[in-house]
C-alpha positions, -999 to 999 in steps of 0.1 A, spaced: 150 -270 26 184 -258 39 180 -278 70 170 -310 52 199 -306 28 223 -302 57 208 -332 75 211 -354 43 247 -343 38 258 -350 73 241 -384 72 260 -396 41 292 -375 38 314 -399 58 336 -369 67 341 -358 31 334 -323 17 304 -310 -2 324 -311 -34 332 -347 -29 295 -357 -22 284 -340 -54 313 -353 -75 313 -389 -62 286 -409 -80 283 -433 -51 281 -407 -24 258 -385 -45 233 -413 -50 231 -418 -12 227 -381 -7 199 -379 -33 181 -410 -16 185 -393 18 170 -360 5 141 -379 -10 135 -397 24 134 -363 39 106 -354 14 128 -332 -8 114 -338 -43 135 -312 -63 155 -324 -93 189 -339 -85 207 -310 -101 188 -286 -78 196 -307 -47 232 -307 -56 233 -270 -63 216 -263 -29 244 -283 -12 271 -264 -29 254 -232 -21 255 -241 16 292 -248 11 298 -211 7 290 -205 43 318 -228 55 322 -265 59 291 -285 69 311 -313 84 305 -316 121 342 -318 128 347 -286 109 373 -302 87 368 -326 57 387 -358 49 411 -352 20 404 -366 -14 437 -374 -31 444 -390 -65 482 -392 -72 479 -400 -109 460 -369 -121 487 -360 -145 475 -389 -166 439 -376 -171 439 -340 -160 441 -326 -195 411 -348 -205 391 -332 -177 401 -297 -188 390 -304 -224 357 -319 -212 349 -289 -190 359 -264 -216 338 -281 -243 306 -281 -222 312 -245 -210 315 -233 -245 287 -254 -259 261 -250 -232 273 -219 -215 275 -235 -181 299 -234 -152 319 -264 -138 295 -266 -108 265 -267 -131 281 -295 -151 289 -317 -120 255 -309 -103 234 -320 -133 235 -359 -138 231 -356 -176 259 -331 -181 281 -349 -156 277 -382 -176 285 -363 -208 315 -348 -191 327 -383 -180 322 -398 -214 342 -371 -232 370 -373 -206 371 -411 -209 372 -410 -247 403 -387 -245 420 -405 -217 404 -439 -209 408 -460 -179 398 -438 -149 367 -434 -128 341 -406 -131 351 -394 -97 388 -390 -108 379 -371 -139 355 -348 -119 380 -343 -90 407 -334 -115 384 -306 -129 378 -293 -94 415 -294 -88 421 -274 -120 398 -247 -108 414 -246 -73 448 -241 -90 432 -214 -111 441 -233 -143 407 -229 -159 412 -194 -170 380 -178 -181 374 -173 -219 355 -140 -216 353 -132 -253 340 -167 -261 313 -164 -235 302 -129 -247 302 -141 -284 292 -178 -282 296 -202 -310 266 -214 -329 277 -250 -323 307 -268 -308 317 -303 -316 346 -327 -308 356 -357 -330 386 -379 -333 406 -369 -363 406 -404 -377 368 -404 -377 365 -370 -393 348 -368 -427 360 -335 -440 335 -334 -468 307 -334 -442 320 -303 -424 303 -270 -429 320 -243 -450 311 -218 -423 336 -197 -405 348 -207 -371 377 -218 -348 394 -251 -344 416 -269 -319 438 -299 -324 448 -318 -293 460 -352 -282 455 -370 -248 478 -347 -229 481 -313 -246 466 -288 -271 486 -289 -303 473 -261 -324 445 -235 -324 434 -217 -356 406 -197 -372 392 -199 -407 366 -182 -429 358 -217 -443 364 -245 -418 360 -273 -442 386 -259 -466 410 -251 -438 408 -285 -420 413 -302 -454 445 -283 -459 458 -292 -424 451 -329 -430 465 -329 -465 497 -311 -455 494 -284 -428 512 -251 -435 521 -251 -398 554 -270 -398 551 -282 -362 516 -296 -366 525 -311 -400 555 -329 -385 534 -341 -356 508 -355 -378 534 -372 -400 552 -387 -370 523 -397 -348 494 -402 -373 459 -393 -364 449 -422 -342 449 -404 -309 444 -368 -321 410 -350 -317 397 -318 -332 373 -294 -316 353 -272 -339 335 -240 -330 312 -226 -357 306 -189 -357 277 -168 -368 281 -154 -403 278 -119 -389 310 -122 -369 337 -100 -384 371 -113 -392 388 -92 -365 365 -107 -339 372 -142 -352 408 -135 -347 403 -121 -313 385 -153 -303 415 -173 -317 439 -152 -297 419 -158 -265 420 -196 -271 457 -195 -278 461 -178 -244 439 -201 -224 446 -234 -242 484 -230 -244 489 -248 -278 522 -264 -285 526 -251 -321 512 -216 -319 533 -186 -312 525 -175 -277 519 -137 -273 527 -119 -242 
C-alpha cells in the first residue's frame, strides 16, 4: 500500500506537500482517484492518513522540497479556523489530522469556519489550521480531553433560545469573528446564559453586548456530566481561559 500511496501522491502533487494534497479539495480528489486507479479501495480518510503517515519519514516530493503554500490574508479567518478545530476536537475527541483526513469532518470544519468568518475557500480555512499548529498556537486542552463534555454545541447568540437550553452544569464561551470574548462555568447553564444576555455581571462583556449587539456573536456550550465536581468544572474553565485567551476574563499566570 505504501508504494501505491507514494505513486499516487507523486502523480498528482504538482510539487506541493502531503499536507497540501490532503487539505486541498481539488488535489485531494485527484489523489483519491489515482489511488483507486491503482486498486486501493480503502476509505478516503484512510488513504489520506496513510499519506500523512508517509510524511513523517520526510518529503515525498522527488525534488526533496515542496512548493510553498502562502495565503497572505489569514488574519481575516485564522480565528474561525481555530474555533472550528477546537470545536471538533472537544466534541469528537479527534486531532487536526483526523479532521482534515475525513471528508465528512472536513466539510463540517469548513462549514463552521465559514459561518464564523464567511468568504474564504475550504483550503484557506484548512491551511490556516495547519499554520496554527505549526506556530504551536493550538495549545492542548489536556483536562478537557481527560474529562470530555457530554455534548458540545455552537450557536449564533441571535439564534439562541435560552428556554431550550438544558439546566445541566457546564462551560460556555462567547466569541465573535476574531476573538474569544468571555469564558465561564455554571452549575445551571440555562440560568447563567439568561443572566448574561439580560445584563451580564461581567462589565466588559455587558458593555460589548450593549455596544455591538448579538448579530455577530457566537456561544459555544459544553455540557458536563452531573458527577463532575465544582472544583473540576472550575479547573476546566481555567484551562479554557488559558488556551482561548478571552478578552474579558482575568488572565492568570
